[in-house]
C-alpha angles and dihedrals in degrees: 000000000000122000118249117215131202127181120253107225122215115185090189097272094099130061119214091257090053089068089056100041105028108025097038093045094048095040101238135110135187112232130191114254135175115234116200128209091271092053093252115147128229120187113209108222130184137198093192115065092204092058090044090052093049090048090050092050091050097046112028138056127252120292092040121128148172129273128196112227129199126219091262090059091049091049088052089056092048090049086056085056092248117149111236110206125185112220123205094183129048097243120188116239100173106116091007113162095222104033139048123201111242141150136247128189121237126186116230128178100207114029122198116172145147122218126212132198 
């Protein structure tokens, strides 16, 4: 089984320690999503942590990070009618004509993540 990575999204309201003490304790996490012109959500997912990290550095502010998701988390997203797309290249979405970078909250029982500056 290969790990599946999503990008933690920090819009500047959370400090790195907030992920540990607030998000982990309360069982929720903000993840980076792409919102298209019709308000449909795509969740960028990665099987390679190096590609995920490069994507994160290109598309999100400081104090973001990566989170490993399990199949149950991904099914939850699909049940929310979010499109889960696996990326094999760290595409840039800042200033993209069709997508805006945004965040959505997901609830997760056991959080395991690594933050990057």
